[in-house]
Structures are given as C-alpha cells and as structure tokens.
PAMARVEX-730417 format. One record per residue: chain; residue in one letter; x, y, z of N, C-alpha, C, CB in turn; residue number from 1. Coordinates in nm, 4 decimals, decimal comma, always signed. Glycine has a CB too. Layout:
<rs>
R chaine residu     n_px     n_py     n_pz    ca_px    ca_py    ca_pz     c_px     c_py     c_pz    cb_px    cb_py    cb_pz num
R      A      A        X        Y        Z        X        Y        Z        X        Y        Z        X        Y        Z NUM
...
</rs>
This chain:
<rs>
R chaine residu     n_px     n_py     n_pz    ca_px    ca_py    ca_pz     c_px     c_py     c_pz    cb_px    cb_py    cb_pz num
R      A      M  +4,2984 +18,4416 +25,8991  +4,3515 +18,4064 +25,7704  +4,2716 +18,2884 +25,7178  +4,5027 +18,3741 +25,7786   1
R      A      S  +4,2345 +18,2912 +25,5933  +4,1567 +18,1844 +25,5318  +4,2471 +18,0690 +25,4930  +4,0809 +18,2361 +25,4093   2
R      A      E  +4,1900 +17,9492 +25,4988  +4,2610 +17,8320 +25,4496  +4,2474 +17,8274 +25,2972  +4,2059 +17,7009 +25,5154   3
R      A      P  +4,3563 +17,7928 +25,2283  +4,3462 +17,7825 +25,0831  +4,2575 +17,6647 +25,0458  +4,4858 +17,7675 +25,0193   4
R      A      G  +4,1804 +17,6804 +24,9399  +4,0968 +17,5719 +24,8918  +4,1818 +17,4627 +24,8304  +3,9952 +17,6230 +24,7906   5
R      A      P  +4,1242 +17,3432 +24,8134  +4,2001 +17,2317 +24,7576  +4,2404 +17,2551 +24,6120  +4,1193 +17,1044 +24,7681   6
R      A      D  +4,1771 +17,3507 +24,5475  +4,2088 +17,3763 +24,4076  +4,3192 +17,4812 +24,3898  +4,0843 +17,4208 +24,3350   7
R      A      L  +4,3747 +17,5316 +24,4990  +4,4846 +17,6283 +24,4910  +4,6153 +17,5507 +24,4776  +4,4875 +17,7226 +24,6171   8
R      A      V  +4,6933 +17,5849 +24,3760  +4,8195 +17,5165 +24,3496  +4,9331 +17,6167 +24,3666  +4,8210 +17,4534 +24,2063   9
R      A      V  +5,0340 +17,5812 +24,4446  +5,1549 +17,6626 +24,4589  +5,2661 +17,5874 +24,3875  +5,1911 +17,6898 +24,6114  10
R      A      R  +5,3332 +17,6562 +24,2946  +5,4353 +17,5924 +24,2121  +5,5359 +17,6965 +24,1654  +5,3717 +17,5204 +24,0912  11
R      A      R  +5,6500 +17,6470 +24,1139  +5,7477 +17,7371 +24,0527  +5,6837 +17,8012 +23,9310  +5,8788 +17,6616 +24,0137  12
R      A      A  +5,7150 +17,9255 +23,9098  +5,6651 +17,9976 +23,7932  +5,7328 +17,9452 +23,6676  +5,6884 +18,1494 +23,8080  13
R      A      T  +5,6636 +17,9610 +23,5563  +5,7206 +17,9299 +23,4256  +5,7211 +18,0592 +23,3441  +5,6395 +17,8155 +23,3524  14
R      A      A  +5,7876 +18,0561 +23,2312  +5,7910 +18,1747 +23,1447  +5,6499 +18,2174 +23,1060  +5,8745 +18,1470 +23,0182  15
R      A      A  +5,5598 +18,1222 +23,0931  +5,4216 +18,1549 +23,0569  +5,3506 +18,2349 +23,1657  +5,3439 +18,0277 +23,0284  16
R      A      D  +5,4026 +18,2312 +23,2885  +5,3419 +18,3036 +23,4015  +5,3920 +18,4468 +23,4149  +5,3691 +18,2296 +23,5302  17
R      A      H  +5,5021 +18,4805 +23,3519  +5,5701 +18,6073 +23,3798  +5,4796 +18,7298 +23,3658  +5,6878 +18,6222 +23,2878  18
R      A      E  +5,4043 +18,7386 +23,2601  +5,3186 +18,8559 +23,2418  +5,2147 +18,8662 +23,3530  +5,2491 +18,8503 +23,1055  19
R      A      A  +5,1506 +18,7543 +23,3854  +5,0489 +18,7552 +23,4915  +5,1118 +18,7855 +23,6271  +4,9752 +18,6201 +23,4967  20
R      A      V  +5,2296 +18,7297 +23,6537  +5,2989 +18,7559 +23,7810  +5,3311 +18,9046 +23,7936  +5,4292 +18,6715 +23,7914  21
R      A      G  +5,3815 +18,9637 +23,6857  +5,4113 +19,1069 +23,6879  +5,2874 +19,1900 +23,7154  +5,4733 +19,1498 +23,5564  22
R      A      A  +5,1779 +19,1554 +23,6504  +5,0533 +19,2304 +23,6692  +4,9999 +19,2164 +23,8112  +4,9478 +19,1834 +23,5696  23
R      A      V  +5,0035 +19,0955 +23,8660  +4,9562 +19,0735 +24,0036  +5,0434 +19,1502 +24,1023  +4,9562 +18,9224 +24,0383  24
R      A      T  +5,1738 +19,1479 +24,0820  +5,2647 +19,2160 +24,1744  +5,2426 +19,3668 +24,1700  +5,4113 +19,1827 +24,1406  25
R      A      V  +5,2296 +19,4228 +24,0514  +5,2038 +19,5671 +24,0387  +5,0701 +19,6026 +24,1050  +5,2032 +19,6100 +23,8887  26
R      A      A  +4,9664 +19,5218 +24,0824  +4,8350 +19,5494 +24,1417  +4,8408 +19,5426 +24,2940  +4,7304 +19,4503 +24,0888  27
R      A      A  +4,9121 +19,4439 +24,3473  +4,9205 +19,4276 +24,4922  +4,9945 +19,5429 +24,5597  +4,9891 +19,2967 +24,5254  28
R      A      Y  +5,0912 +19,6014 +24,4891  +5,1717 +19,7090 +24,5464  +5,1230 +19,8488 +24,5059  +5,3160 +19,6918 +24,5047  29
R      A      A  +5,0149 +19,8558 +24,4296  +4,9697 +19,9838 +24,3728  +4,9542 +20,0939 +24,4766  +4,8384 +19,9645 +24,3018  30
R      A      E  +4,9012 +20,0621 +24,5921  +4,8787 +20,1661 +24,6928  +5,0076 +20,2122 +24,7612  +4,7820 +20,1156 +24,7971  31
R      A      F  +5,1177 +20,1421 +24,7346  +5,2435 +20,1740 +24,8017  +5,3472 +20,2377 +24,7101  +5,3007 +20,0500 +24,8620  32
R      A      V  +5,3143 +20,2568 +24,5829  +5,4080 +20,3213 +24,4905  +5,3565 +20,4606 +24,4563  +5,4269 +20,2363 +24,3611  33
R      A      H  +5,4421 +20,5397 +24,3961  +5,4081 +20,6780 +24,3623  +5,3601 +20,6892 +24,2181  +5,5287 +20,7696 +24,3847  34
R      A      G  +5,2609 +20,6085 +24,1826  +5,2041 +20,6148 +24,0482  +5,2775 +20,5267 +23,9500  +5,2046 +20,7561 +23,9984  35
R      A      P  +5,2268 +20,5167 +23,8268  +5,2833 +20,4257 +23,7270  +5,4242 +20,4620 +23,6820  +5,1942 +20,4213 +23,6080  36
R      A      D  +5,4681 +20,5846 +23,7068  +5,6030 +20,6254 +23,6666  +5,7079 +20,6014 +23,7750  +5,6026 +20,7714 +23,6291  37
R      A      D  +5,6656 +20,5506 +23,8903  +5,7583 +20,5163 +23,9978  +5,8546 +20,4093 +23,9440  +5,6812 +20,4652 +24,1265  38
R      A      D  +5,9840 +20,4293 +23,9615  +6,0842 +20,3346 +23,9117  +6,0639 +20,1930 +23,9649  +6,2227 +20,3824 +23,9486  39
R      A      Y  +6,0073 +20,1812 +24,0838  +5,9893 +20,0495 +24,1450  +5,8869 +19,9655 +24,0681  +5,9454 +20,0647 +24,2911  40
R      A      V  +5,7933 +20,0297 +23,9987  +5,6915 +19,9565 +23,9229  +5,7571 +19,8660 +23,8184  +5,5936 +20,0550 +23,8547  41
R      A      A  +5,8623 +19,9138 +23,7544  +5,9315 +19,8320 +23,6538  +5,9909 +19,7064 +23,7180  +6,0428 +19,9143 +23,5843  42
R      A      L  +6,0457 +19,7186 +23,8388  +6,0997 +19,6013 +23,9099  +5,9880 +19,5051 +23,9480  +6,1769 +19,6450 +24,0364  43
R      A      L  +5,8764 +19,5609 +23,9944  +5,7626 +19,4770 +24,0309  +5,7111 +19,3987 +23,9099  +5,6499 +19,5630 +24,0902  44
R      A      R  +5,7092 +19,4622 +23,7946  +5,6557 +19,4007 +23,6731  +5,7523 +19,2981 +23,6122  +5,6239 +19,5086 +23,5705  45
R      A      D  +5,8825 +19,3097 +23,6392  +5,9834 +19,2265 +23,5728  +5,9962 +19,0878 +23,6360  +6,1182 +19,2963 +23,5762  46
R      A      A  +5,8937 +19,0072 +23,6183  +5,8939 +18,8712 +23,6726  +5,9995 +18,7842 +23,6057  +5,7565 +18,8075 +23,6561  47
R      A      A  +6,0258 +18,8072 +23,4785  +6,1259 +18,7268 +23,4079  +6,2630 +18,7419 +23,4737  +6,1333 +18,7678 +23,2592  48
R      A      R  +6,2975 +18,8625 +23,5115  +6,4269 +18,8849 +23,5776  +6,4307 +18,8147 +23,7136  +6,4536 +19,0366 +23,5950  49
R      A      R  +6,3219 +18,8272 +23,7901  +6,3183 +18,7599 +23,9204  +6,3291 +18,6088 +23,9035  +6,1889 +18,7954 +23,9962  50
R      A      D  +6,2669 +18,5563 +23,7981  +6,2715 +18,4132 +23,7727  +6,4135 +18,3682 +23,7371  +6,1744 +18,3764 +23,6603  51
R      A      R  +6,4892 +18,4528 +23,6684  +6,6280 +18,4208 +23,6323  +6,7218 +18,4317 +23,7519  +6,6762 +18,5132 +23,5208  52
R      A      E  +6,6990 +18,5311 +23,8363  +6,7965 +18,5662 +23,9407  +6,7582 +18,5199 +24,0810  +6,8158 +18,7142 +23,9426  53
R      A      A  +6,6421 +18,4578 +24,0933  +6,5943 +18,4108 +24,2229  +6,4993 +18,2938 +24,1954  +6,5227 +18,5268 +24,3048  54
R      A      E  +6,4247 +18,2504 +24,2965  +6,3203 +18,1504 +24,2751  +6,1866 +18,2223 +24,2755  +6,3244 +18,0377 +24,3844  55
R      A      L  +6,1153 +18,2151 +24,1658  +5,9844 +18,2786 +24,1536  +5,8770 +18,1709 +24,1646  +5,9717 +18,3569 +24,0187  56
R      A      W  +5,7841 +18,1927 +24,2558  +5,6761 +18,0965 +24,2821  +5,5421 +18,1642 +24,2592  +5,6846 +18,0403 +24,4271  57
R      A      V  +5,4430 +18,0843 +24,2227  +5,3077 +18,1366 +24,2038  +5,2075 +18,0497 +24,2797  +5,2715 +18,1424 +24,0530  58
R      A      A  +5,0956 +18,1126 +24,3136  +4,9769 +18,0417 +24,3615  +4,8728 +18,0635 +24,2528  +4,9269 +18,0939 +24,5056  59
R      A      E  +4,8181 +17,9537 +24,2008  +4,7203 +17,9680 +24,0934  +4,6008 +17,8777 +24,1186  +4,7837 +17,9358 +23,9572  60
R      A      R  +4,4903 +17,9206 +24,0632  +4,3667 +17,8431 +24,0706  +4,3078 +17,8402 +23,9300  +4,2646 +17,9045 +24,1753  61
R      A      A  +4,2856 +17,7214 +23,8795  +4,2273 +17,7035 +23,7460  +4,3040 +17,7818 +23,6393  +4,0807 +17,7471 +23,7465  62
R      A      G  +4,4367 +17,7841 +23,6537  +4,5198 +17,8517 +23,5551  +4,5365 +18,0009 +23,5738  +4,4649 +17,8281 +23,4232  63
R      A      D  +4,4690 +18,0593 +23,6723  +4,4806 +18,2034 +23,6985  +4,5798 +18,2282 +23,8113  +4,3427 +18,2643 +23,7340  64
R      A      V  +4,6823 +18,3081 +23,7845  +4,7804 +18,3433 +23,8875  +4,7142 +18,4407 +23,9855  +4,9103 +18,4063 +23,8237  65
R      A      L  +4,7074 +18,3998 +24,1114  +4,6445 +18,4811 +24,2160  +4,7463 +18,5445 +24,3100  +4,5479 +18,3966 +24,2961  66
R      A      G  +4,8675 +18,4900 +24,3115  +4,9690 +18,5445 +24,4002  +5,1059 +18,4940 +24,3612  +4,9389 +18,5089 +24,5450  67
R      A      T  +5,2060 +18,5558 +24,4200  +5,3444 +18,5232 +24,3863  +5,4369 +18,5611 +24,5017  +5,3874 +18,5953 +24,2567  68
R      A      V  +5,5525 +18,5000 +24,5039  +5,6570 +18,5357 +24,5989  +5,7918 +18,5055 +24,5347  +5,6401 +18,4586 +24,7340  69
R      A      T  +5,8916 +18,5857 +24,5696  +6,0272 +18,5686 +24,5193  +6,1170 +18,5264 +24,6354  +6,0796 +18,6998 +24,4522  70
R      A      L  +6,1803 +18,4104 +24,6206  +6,2751 +18,3626 +24,7211  +6,4153 +18,3998 +24,6758  +6,2624 +18,2082 +24,7431  71
R      A      A  +6,4817 +18,4790 +24,7576  +6,6160 +18,5276 +24,7262  +6,7169 +18,4414 +24,8021  +6,6320 +18,6797 +24,7632  72
R      A      L  +6,7614 +18,3367 +24,7351  +6,8572 +18,2454 +24,7959  +6,9944 +18,3123 +24,8054  +6,8663 +18,1141 +24,7150  73
R      A      E  +7,0811 +18,2521 +24,8845  +7,2163 +18,3081 +24,8975  +7,2793 +18,3198 +24,7593  +7,3049 +18,2199 +24,9910  74
R      A      G  +7,3401 +18,4338 +24,7330  +7,4018 +18,4610 +24,6048  +7,3108 +18,5350 +24,5071  +7,4464 +18,3335 +24,5439  75
R      A      S  +7,1819 +18,5431 +24,5372  +7,0892 +18,6130 +24,4490  +7,1048 +18,7639 +24,4639  +6,9445 +18,5710 +24,4786  76
R      A      P  +7,1019 +18,8377 +24,3516  +7,1079 +18,9836 +24,3618  +6,9814 +19,0438 +24,4240  +7,1305 +19,0435 +24,2242  77
R      A      W  +6,8787 +18,9631 +24,4457  +6,7548 +19,0123 +24,5063  +6,7631 +19,0156 +24,6583  +6,6375 +18,9256 +24,4632  78
R      A      R  +6,8688 +18,9614 +24,7157  +6,8830 +18,9656 +24,8621  +6,9115 +19,1092 +24,9056  +6,9971 +18,8697 +24,9106  79
R      A      E  +6,8512 +19,1456 +25,0170  +6,8716 +19,2801 +25,0708  +6,9369 +19,2755 +25,2087  +6,7384 +19,3550 +25,0786  80
R      A      I  +6,8838 +19,1947 +25,2981  +6,9328 +19,1957 +25,4362  +6,9743 +19,0579 +25,4859  +6,8270 +19,2517 +25,5273  81
R      A      G  +6,9591 +18,9554 +25,4033  +6,9907 +18,8193 +25,4458  +7,1387 +18,8016 +25,4737  +6,9463 +18,7201 +25,3408  82
R      A      E  +7,1672 +18,7331 +25,5822  +7,3039 +18,6979 +25,6193  +7,3245 +18,5496 +25,5891  +7,3323 +18,7295 +25,7705  83
R      A      P  +7,4487 +18,5016 +25,5890  +7,4720 +18,3600 +25,5605  +7,3867 +18,2706 +25,6511  +7,6209 +18,3261 +25,5779  84
R      A      G  +7,3249 +18,1705 +25,5884  +7,2404 +18,0768 +25,6627  +7,0954 +18,1206 +25,6772  +7,2976 +18,0557 +25,7978  85
R      A      E  +7,0645 +18,2422 +25,6344  +6,9266 +18,2915 +25,6419  +6,8629 +18,2859 +25,5032  +6,9224 +18,4367 +25,6984  86
R      A      G  +6,7367 +18,2475 +25,4999  +6,6584 +18,2614 +25,3786  +6,6014 +18,4019 +25,3751  +6,5459 +18,1547 +25,3710  87
R      A      E  +6,5715 +18,4504 +25,2574  +6,5093 +18,5828 +25,2448  +6,4067 +18,5769 +25,1330  +6,6162 +18,6942 +25,2168  88
R      A      F  +6,2940 +18,6426 +25,1546  +6,1958 +18,6493 +25,0478  +6,1513 +18,7916 +25,0267  +6,0765 +18,5606 +25,0783  89
R      A      R  +6,0986 +18,8147 +24,9046  +6,0572 +18,9482 +24,8630  +5,9293 +18,9395 +24,7820  +6,1680 +19,0173 +24,7815  90
R      A      M  +5,8657 +19,0521 +24,7711  +5,7526 +19,0709 +24,6802  +5,6460 +18,9630 +24,6934  +5,8016 +19,0749 +24,5386  91
R      A      L  +5,6105 +18,9285 +24,8175  +5,4948 +18,8421 +24,8354  +5,3741 +18,9275 +24,7988  +5,4850 +18,7842 +24,9835  92
R      A      A  +5,3027 +18,8859 +24,6964  +5,1946 +18,9675 +24,6422  +5,0728 +18,8809 +24,6134  +5,2402 +19,0403 +24,5145  93
R      A      V  +4,9562 +18,9313 +24,6523  +4,8296 +18,8633 +24,6242  +4,7425 +18,9593 +24,5448  +4,7576 +18,8170 +24,7564  94
R      A      D  +4,6848 +18,9087 +24,4375  +4,5920 +18,9881 +24,3569  +4,4867 +19,0459 +24,4514  +4,5254 +18,9016 +24,2426  95
R      A      P  +4,4631 +19,1773 +24,4480  +4,3639 +19,2370 +24,5385  +4,2271 +19,1675 +24,5334  +4,3466 +19,3836 +24,5049  96
R      A      A  +4,1884 +19,1152 +24,4176  +4,0594 +19,0460 +24,4051  +4,0599 +18,9089 +24,4718  +4,0226 +19,0307 +24,2587  97
R      A      A  +4,1786 +18,8565 +24,5052  +4,1901 +18,7232 +24,5648  +4,2280 +18,7271 +24,7126  +4,2923 +18,6420 +24,4890  98
R      A      R  +4,2299 +18,8436 +24,7723  +4,2658 +18,8533 +24,9138  +4,1599 +18,7851 +25,0005  +4,2823 +19,0012 +24,9556  99
R      A      R  +4,2044 +18,7362 +25,1141  +4,1200 +18,6660 +25,2104  +4,0692 +18,5317 +25,1567  +4,0022 +18,7535 +25,2488 100
R      A      Q  +4,1462 +18,4735 +25,0645  +4,1120 +18,3422 +25,0095  +4,2212 +18,2389 +25,0397  +4,0898 +18,3525 +24,8578 101
R      A      G  +4,3134 +18,2730 +25,1294  +4,4179 +18,1797 +25,1679  +4,5404 +18,1791 +25,0780  +4,3621 +18,0449 +25,1721 102
R      A      V  +4,5455 +18,2696 +24,9806  +4,6580 +18,2728 +24,8861  +4,7861 +18,3143 +24,9582  +4,6285 +18,3700 +24,7687 103
R      A      G  +4,7800 +18,4208 +25,0360  +4,8976 +18,4660 +25,1102  +4,9454 +18,3618 +25,2094  +4,8674 +18,5952 +25,1827 104
R      A      E  +4,8525 +18,2945 +25,2745  +4,8878 +18,1873 +25,3684  +4,9600 +18,0742 +25,2952  +4,7613 +18,1330 +25,4394 105
R      A      A  +4,9081 +18,0338 +25,1790  +4,9703 +17,9255 +25,1030  +5,1120 +17,9642 +25,0592  +4,8842 +17,8900 +24,9800 106
R      A      L  +5,1300 +18,0868 +25,0145  +5,2631 +18,1328 +24,9741  +5,3569 +18,1416 +25,0943  +5,2537 +18,2695 +24,9043 107
R      A      S  +5,3053 +18,1876 +25,2069  +5,3869 +18,1959 +25,3288  +5,4325 +18,0571 +25,3725  +5,3078 +18,2640 +25,4426 108
R      A      Q  +5,3440 +17,9590 +25,3662  +5,3812 +17,8225 +25,4034  +5,4850 +17,7657 +25,3066  +5,2569 +17,7322 +25,4066 109
R      A      L  +5,4736 +17,8017 +25,1788  +5,5754 +17,7611 +25,0819  +5,7117 +17,8175 +25,1213  +5,5369 +17,8079 +24,9398 110
R      A      V  +5,7157 +17,9456 +25,1579  +5,8412 +18,0100 +25,1985  +5,9029 +17,9348 +25,3163  +5,8172 +18,1588 +25,2360 111
R      A      L  +5,8227 +17,9079 +25,4185  +5,8744 +17,8388 +25,5375  +5,9263 +17,6999 +25,5008  +5,7646 +17,8277 +25,6458 112
R      A      G  +5,8475 +17,6254 +25,4258  +5,8875 +17,4898 +25,3891  +6,0105 +17,4864 +25,3002  +5,7741 +17,4202 +25,3200 113
R      A      R  +6,0163 +17,5756 +25,2049  +6,1292 +17,5764 +25,1115  +6,2595 +17,6087 +25,1832  +6,1050 +17,6776 +24,9989 114
R      A      F  +6,2576 +17,7081 +25,2712  +6,3817 +17,7427 +25,3405  +6,4202 +17,6375 +25,4440  +6,3681 +17,8785 +25,4078 115
R      A      R  +6,3235 +17,5707 +25,5033  +6,3574 +17,4569 +25,5910  +6,4257 +17,3482 +25,5084  +6,2294 +17,3999 +25,6617 116
R      A      E  +6,3683 +17,3192 +25,3913  +6,4236 +17,2184 +25,3007  +6,5680 +17,2524 +25,2617  +6,3361 +17,2065 +25,1745 117
R      A      L  +6,5953 +17,3813 +25,2441  +6,7296 +17,4257 +25,2052  +6,8263 +17,4355 +25,3228  +6,7209 +17,5596 +25,1368 118
R      A      G  +6,7780 +17,4115 +25,4439  +6,8643 +17,4127 +25,5615  +6,8895 +17,5486 +25,6230  +6,9924 +17,3536 +25,5270 119
R      A      A  +6,8087 +17,6478 +25,5896  +6,8254 +17,7806 +25,6509  +6,7945 +17,7714 +25,8002  +6,7329 +17,8867 +25,5820 120
R      A      H  +6,8623 +17,8532 +25,8788  +6,8350 +17,8555 +26,0225  +6,7377 +17,9670 +26,0596  +6,9649 +17,8720 +26,1004 121
R      A      A  +6,7092 +18,0551 +25,9643  +6,6160 +18,1655 +25,9883  +6,5713 +18,2194 +25,8524  +6,6822 +18,2792 +26,0759 122
R      A      I  +6,4649 +18,2994 +25,8567  +6,4154 +18,3672 +25,7370  +6,3998 +18,5142 +25,7710  +6,2798 +18,3055 +25,6869 123
R      A      V  +6,4412 +18,6006 +25,6782  +6,4291 +18,7448 +25,6983  +6,3550 +18,8068 +25,5801  +6,5688 +18,8102 +25,7157 124
R      A      L  +6,3040 +18,9265 +25,6051  +6,2383 +19,0037 +25,5012  +6,2393 +19,1499 +25,5391  +6,0949 +18,9546 +25,4780 125
R      A      S  +6,2271 +19,2340 +25,4375  +6,2087 +19,3779 +25,4550  +6,0708 +19,4124 +25,4027  +6,3202 +19,4608 +25,3813 126
R      A      S  +6,0064 +19,5070 +25,4676  +5,8716 +19,5470 +25,4274  +5,8578 +19,6970 +25,4467  +5,7628 +19,4701 +25,5088 127
R      A      L  +5,7804 +19,7588 +25,3598  +5,7524 +19,9009 +25,3809  +5,6870 +19,9210 +25,5173  +5,6613 +19,9565 +25,2682 128
R      A      A  +5,7248 +20,0251 +25,5852  +5,6677 +20,0539 +25,7168  +5,5155 +20,0641 +25,7110  +5,7263 +20,1835 +25,7725 129
R      A      E  +5,4613 +20,1074 +25,5971  +5,3167 +20,1271 +25,5826  +5,2386 +19,9972 +25,5622  +5,2902 +20,2192 +25,4670 130
R      A      M  +5,3055 +19,8871 +25,5373  +5,2360 +19,7610 +25,5068  +5,1940 +19,6880 +25,6345  +5,3262 +19,6697 +25,4216 131
R      A      T  +5,1141 +19,7533 +25,7143  +5,0796 +19,7000 +25,8464  +4,9975 +19,5712 +25,8396  +5,0031 +19,8039 +25,9248 132
R      A      A  +4,9125 +19,5543 +25,7385  +4,8357 +19,4297 +25,7266  +4,9311 +19,3116 +25,7048  +4,7328 +19,4391 +25,6096 133
R      A      A  +5,0305 +19,3300 +25,6197  +5,1300 +19,2246 +25,5970  +5,2084 +19,1968 +25,7251  +5,2264 +19,2644 +25,4828 134
R      A      H  +5,2397 +19,3008 +25,7998  +5,3160 +19,2823 +25,9238  +5,2396 +19,1937 +26,0215  +5,3472 +19,4185 +25,9890 135
R      A      R  +5,1083 +19,2122 +26,0277  +5,0278 +19,1290 +26,1180  +5,0346 +18,9824 +26,0761  +4,8808 +19,1771 +26,1197 136
R      A      I  +5,0336 +18,9562 +25,9467  +5,0449 +18,8184 +25,8975  +5,1808 +18,7603 +25,9355  +5,0250 +18,8129 +25,7437 137
R      A      Y  +5,2866 +18,8365 +25,9114  +5,4202 +18,7874 +25,9444  +5,4315 +18,7581 +26,0940  +5,5270 +18,8896 +25,9020 138
R      A      E  +5,3778 +18,8452 +26,1759  +5,3846 +18,8241 +26,3207  +5,3061 +18,6998 +26,3618  +5,3312 +18,9473 +26,3953 139
R      A      R  +5,1912 +18,6740 +26,2980  +5,1140 +18,5518 +26,3275  +5,1941 +18,4273 +26,2919  +4,9800 +18,5519 +26,2505 140
R      A      L  +5,2783 +18,4372 +26,1903  +5,3619 +18,3244 +26,1492  +5,4844 +18,3075 +26,2397  +5,4066 +18,3430 +26,0045 141
R      A      G  +5,5070 +18,4017 +26,3310  +5,6190 +18,3915 +26,4233  +5,7360 +18,4837 +26,3930  +5,6671 +18,2531 +26,4251 142
R      A      F  +5,7243 +18,5646 +26,2882  +5,8307 +18,6609 +26,2592  +5,8315 +18,7678 +26,3670  +5,8121 +18,7247 +26,1186 143
R      A      R  +5,9503 +18,8158 +26,3997  +5,9661 +18,9233 +26,4978  +6,0446 +19,0371 +26,4338  +6,0377 +18,8721 +26,6268 144
R      A      R  +6,0128 +19,1580 +26,4750  +6,0834 +19,2762 +26,4244  +6,2295 +19,2712 +26,4666  +6,0169 +19,4064 +26,4755 145
R      A      I  +6,3153 +19,3121 +26,3753  +6,4589 +19,3289 +26,4048  +6,4976 +19,4701 +26,3600  +6,5481 +19,2179 +26,3314 146
R      A      P  +6,4665 +19,5695 +26,4433  +6,4883 +19,7089 +26,4037  +6,6335 +19,7417 +26,3688  +6,4428 +19,7994 +26,5138 147
R      A      E  +6,7279 +19,6646 +26,4182  +6,8677 +19,6927 +26,3860  +6,8977 +19,6686 +26,2379  +6,9596 +19,6066 +26,4723 148
R      A      R  +6,8079 +19,6027 +26,1654  +6,8281 +19,5815 +26,0220  +6,7327 +19,6659 +25,9364  +6,8100 +19,4341 +25,9887 149
R      A      D  +6,6569 +19,7555 +25,9974  +6,5739 +19,8478 +25,9190  +6,6655 +19,9305 +25,8299  +6,4874 +19,9404 +26,0118 150
R      A      W  +6,6150 +19,9694 +25,7128  +6,7001 +20,0441 +25,6207  +6,6154 +20,1209 +25,5201  +6,7968 +19,9497 +25,5479 151
R      A      S  +6,6829 +20,2029 +25,4431  +6,6163 +20,2862 +25,3444  +6,6930 +20,2775 +25,2125  +6,6059 +20,4335 +25,3935 152
R      A      P  +6,6354 +20,2114 +25,1088  +6,7064 +20,1990 +24,9812  +6,7169 +20,3311 +24,9058  +6,6375 +20,0972 +24,8942 153
R      A      V  +6,6173 +20,4176 +24,9236  +6,6181 +20,5510 +24,8639  +6,5501 +20,6465 +24,9611  +6,5465 +20,5518 +24,7241 154
R      A      L  +6,5806 +20,7730 +24,9484  +6,5229 +20,8734 +25,0357  +6,3703 +20,8653 +25,0332  +6,5699 +21,0133 +24,9946 155
R      A      G  +6,3104 +20,8585 +25,1512  +6,1653 +20,8557 +25,1627  +6,1036 +20,7169 +25,1604  +6,1069 +20,9354 +25,0541 156
R      A      V  +6,1847 +20,6135 +25,1416  +6,1353 +20,4758 +25,1445  +6,1994 +20,4068 +25,2648  +6,1678 +20,3990 +25,0099 157
R      A      D  +6,1171 +20,3836 +25,3670  +6,1675 +20,3236 +25,4900  +6,1202 +20,1792 +25,5000  +6,1217 +20,4045 +25,6133 158
R      A      L  +6,2163 +20,0888 +25,5104  +6,1860 +19,9463 +25,5195  +6,2139 +19,8967 +25,6604  +6,2681 +19,8659 +25,4166 159
R      A      V  +6,1216 +19,8148 +25,7093  +6,1378 +19,7542 +25,8412  +6,1680 +19,6061 +25,8206  +6,0097 +19,7746 +25,9307 160
R      A      A  +6,2479 +19,5503 +25,9091  +6,2952 +19,4137 +25,8939  +6,2294 +19,3199 +25,9947  +6,4462 +19,4088 +25,9091 161
R      A      F  +6,2094 +19,1963 +25,9488  +6,1519 +19,0897 +26,0304  +6,2378 +18,9657 +26,0165  +6,0051 +19,0601 +25,9892 162
R      A      R  +6,2329 +18,8796 +26,1198  +6,3110 +18,7552 +26,1176  +6,2342 +18,6463 +26,1886  +6,4497 +18,7748 +26,1832 163
R      A      L  +6,2444 +18,5261 +26,1365  +6,1847 +18,4068 +26,1979  +6,2931 +18,3036 +26,2145  +6,0669 +18,3504 +26,1126 164
R      A      E  +6,3122 +18,2570 +26,3370  +6,4049 +18,1463 +26,3626  +6,3390 +18,0163 +26,3190  +6,4456 +18,1400 +26,5135 165
R      A      L  +6,4117 +17,9330 +26,2482  +6,3569 +17,8037 +26,2071  +6,4042 +17,6937 +26,3003  +6,3968 +17,7712 +26,0626 166
</rs>
C-alpha cells in the first residue's frame, strides 16, 4: 500500500463535493454493478443523501476528489450490520485513476481514527464477495471475517462481513 503524499487532504465533504463524490463512487464500483441501469448506481451517485444521513468524507488533492468513504454512525439509515458500540463504514471508493497512491490507506486511517474518537469498541463492514482486492486491504488493517454476519440484500448480491476490534 502506498503512503499518501503530503498534499493529500482528508476532510468532511461539503455540498460542493457531492457531484464529484458521486462520480468517483460510481467509477470505483463500475466493475461490480450490472451496468448504468442497476438500481445501486443511483445510491452510489447520491452523495448528498449520504452526507445528510451519515458522515461523508473525501480525500482530495489540489481540489480534486480522489476518494470517499461513508461512516454510518449509530442511528444512521446507512447502517447494515453494525451492532451497538460498533462503528460501520460503507462505500469506501477510490477513483480508478488514483489507485495505488495512498488514497484508500488515508481513508482507512480516517475510519479507524474517527471511530476510536467516537468510542466504538469495534468497526464492521460488508463487502461484495468479489471485492477481493479490498478484502486484502481490510485484512492488512486487522479486520477479520465474521461469516455469521454475511448477508444478501437482494437475490444474487452476496455480501461478506468483516470486523476489527479497537
């Protein structure tokens, strides 16, 4: 994993970021959706909703949004598998053109730090079974599979669960 350069900034998203965040998220997930008419694409693109209903963060360099992550705090409708006391994050996405530049690492460190700051005792996430590159990153960070929380939101979409004790 690459170290982020000193010019990479991780910060809360603003309304001005929403369009770029939506585009980056759709691009990052393009190989995992069933084309532009897949219903999930609209959720991926709707950064404004994620910003209202969760914590939306961006990694940017020189004003260009290169990556994003959504933190689903307790009470957020974006939570899927989080239990009380656990942090949960979703849609960690890096612009395909910015991969291997430390963007995902910087966003991952933000997730860990933010949930520690909030007093979570663990962090959980769901990921498509096919996202094996992401799984390797999560495992390097100390996340472990929790197959008892694997689930399927719709027929044909299988999500695997991971957890990190803090």
